[in-house]
C-alpha positions as CSV (number, residue, x, y, z in Angstrom):
1,X,-81.4,93.6,124.8
2,X,-82.7,92.8,128.2
3,X,-83.6,89.2,128.9
4,X,-82.6,88.1,125.4
5,X,-81.4,84.7,126.7
6,X,-84.9,83.8,127.8
7,X,-86.1,84.4,124.2
8,X,-83.5,82.3,122.5
9,X,-85.1,78.9,122.8
10,X,-88.6,79.9,121.7
11,X,-87.1,81.9,118.8
12,X,-85.1,78.8,117.7
13,X,-88.3,76.7,117.8
14,X,-90.3,79.2,115.8
15,X,-87.4,79.5,113.4
16,X,-87.4,75.7,113.0
17,X,-91.1,75.8,112.3
18,X,-90.5,78.4,109.6
19,X,-87.9,76.2,108.1
20,X,-90.2,73.2,108.1
21,X,-93.0,75.2,106.5
22,X,-90.6,76.4,103.9
23,X,-89.7,72.8,103.1
24,X,-93.3,71.6,103.1
25,X,-94.3,74.3,100.6
26,X,-92.2,72.6,98.0
27,X,-94.4,69.6,97.7
28,X,-97.7,70.7,99.2
29,X,-99.8,73.9,98.8
30,X,-97.1,76.6,98.3
31,X,-99.5,79.5,98.7
32,X,-100.7,78.2,102.1
33,X,-97.4,77.4,103.7
34,X,-95.3,80.4,102.4
35,X,-97.2,83.0,104.5
36,X,-96.9,80.7,107.6
37,X,-93.2,80.4,107.1
38,X,-92.8,84.1,106.5
39,X,-94.7,85.2,109.6
40,X,-92.9,82.6,111.8
41,X,-89.6,83.8,110.5
42,X,-90.3,87.4,111.2
43,X,-91.5,86.6,114.7
44,X,-88.3,84.5,115.3
45,X,-86.0,87.3,114.0
46,X,-87.7,89.9,116.2
47,X,-87.5,87.6,119.3
48,X,-83.8,86.8,119.1
49,X,-81.0,87.3,116.6
50,X,-79.0,84.4,118.0
51,X,-79.9,81.8,115.3
52,X,-78.9,84.0,112.4
53,X,-77.7,81.1,110.3
54,X,-81.0,79.3,110.7
55,X,-82.8,82.4,109.6
56,X,-80.6,82.8,106.6
57,X,-81.2,79.2,105.6
58,X,-84.9,79.6,106.0
59,X,-84.9,82.7,103.7
60,X,-83.1,80.8,101.0
61,X,-85.1,77.6,101.4
62,X,-88.3,79.6,101.5
63,X,-87.6,81.7,98.4
64,X,-86.4,78.8,96.3
65,X,-89.0,76.5,97.7
66,X,-91.8,78.8,96.8
67,X,-90.7,79.1,93.2
68,X,-90.1,75.4,92.9
69,X,-93.3,74.5,94.7
70,X,-95.4,76.7,92.5
71,X,-93.7,75.4,89.4
72,X,-94.2,71.8,90.5
73,X,-97.9,72.5,91.4
74,X,-98.6,74.1,88.0
75,X,-96.8,71.3,86.0
76,X,-98.5,68.5,87.9
77,X,-101.9,70.2,88.0
78,X,-101.9,70.2,91.8
79,X,-103.7,73.0,93.8
80,X,-101.7,76.0,94.6
81,X,-103.6,76.8,97.8
């Protein structure tokens, strides 16, 4: 890919934002942060494949975090969105 090196840093930052949103959804508004994490992750993957391990971790944390966050919100009578 042409000029892939210039896209690595922004892709890493956006990937980190996706990971943080995936973690935050566990304890706060899972239906609000899950789409943010998903969109940020897709953008980061399309920008640069360099941080593959970060993207894989974000997928795992996002998936498990969504299920755990929704379960926690329902059990504790917290809002889902």
